[in-house]
C-alpha positions as CSV (number, residue, x, y, z in Angstrom):
1,X,57.1,101.8,142.4
2,X,57.8,99.9,145.6
3,X,57.0,101.5,148.9
4,X,59.1,101.3,152.1
5,X,56.3,99.8,154.0
6,X,56.1,96.7,151.8
7,X,59.9,96.0,152.3
8,X,60.3,96.7,156.0
9,X,58.4,96.5,159.2
10,X,56.4,99.6,160.1
11,X,58.9,100.5,162.9
12,X,61.8,100.8,160.4
13,X,61.9,103.7,158.0
14,X,64.7,103.4,155.5
15,X,65.0,105.7,152.5
16,X,64.6,103.5,149.4
17,X,65.0,104.4,145.8
18,X,64.8,102.2,142.8
19,X,67.7,101.5,140.5
20,X,67.8,99.1,137.6
21,X,70.2,96.2,138.3
22,X,72.4,94.7,135.5
23,X,69.7,92.2,134.7
24,X,67.2,95.0,134.0
25,X,64.7,94.5,136.8
26,X,64.2,97.1,139.5
27,X,65.5,96.4,142.9
28,X,65.2,98.4,146.1
29,X,68.4,100.2,147.0
30,X,69.1,102.3,150.1
31,X,71.2,105.2,148.8
32,X,74.4,105.8,150.9
33,X,75.5,109.3,151.8
34,X,79.1,108.4,150.9
35,X,81.0,105.4,149.8
36,X,84.7,104.5,150.0
37,X,87.1,105.3,147.1
38,X,87.6,102.0,145.2
39,X,90.9,100.2,145.5
40,X,93.4,100.5,142.6
41,X,92.3,98.4,139.6
42,X,88.7,98.2,140.8
43,X,85.5,100.2,140.2
44,X,83.0,101.6,142.6
45,X,79.9,99.5,143.0
46,X,77.4,102.3,142.5
47,X,78.4,104.0,139.3
48,X,81.2,101.8,137.9
49,X,83.8,104.7,138.0
50,X,87.5,103.9,138.4
51,X,89.6,105.4,141.2
52,X,91.4,107.7,138.7
53,X,88.0,108.7,137.2
54,X,86.8,109.8,140.6
55,X,90.1,111.7,141.2
56,X,89.5,113.4,137.8
57,X,86.0,114.5,138.8
58,X,87.6,116.1,141.9
59,X,90.3,117.8,139.8
60,X,87.6,119.2,137.5
61,X,85.7,120.6,140.5
62,X,82.7,118.4,139.9
63,X,82.9,116.6,143.3
64,X,84.6,117.2,146.6
65,X,86.2,114.1,148.3
66,X,86.1,113.7,152.0
67,X,89.4,112.6,153.6
68,X,89.5,111.2,157.1
69,X,92.7,110.5,159.1
70,X,93.2,109.9,162.8
71,X,95.8,112.0,164.5
72,X,99.2,110.3,164.2
73,X,98.2,107.9,161.4
74,X,99.9,108.0,158.0
75,X,97.0,106.4,156.0
76,X,93.6,107.9,155.5
77,X,90.2,107.0,154.3
78,X,88.8,108.8,151.3
79,X,85.0,109.0,151.0
80,X,83.1,109.9,147.8
81,X,79.8,111.8,148.2
82,X,77.1,109.8,146.4
83,X,74.8,112.7,145.7
84,X,77.5,114.8,144.0
85,X,78.5,111.9,141.6
86,X,74.8,111.1,140.9
87,X,74.1,114.8,140.1
88,X,77.1,114.9,137.7
89,X,76.0,111.7,135.9
90,X,72.4,113.0,135.6
91,X,73.8,116.2,134.1
92,X,75.9,114.4,131.6
93,X,72.9,112.3,130.7
94,X,70.8,115.4,130.1
95,X,73.4,117.0,127.9
96,X,73.7,113.9,125.7
97,X,69.9,113.7,125.3
98,X,69.7,117.1,123.8
């Protein structure tokens, strides 16, 4: 386990958790609170879910997307809560392990 102190100066306190990267080694990763909905045809960088997969999780009631729009604008930004998606994936992993 890597501690925050070994990665950053003592004055900076960043929450760090460990995730395995595709090569299999553990790398420090600062967990975001939210991330943007991926563009059409792409996947999110954290879980590899497609845009339609994330919308499906919202439709099922598993996650609740955050939609931001400035007054007068037509377009909006959609944010995906990291913790809700992570909890769902952990739950699916626990069900398949049984």
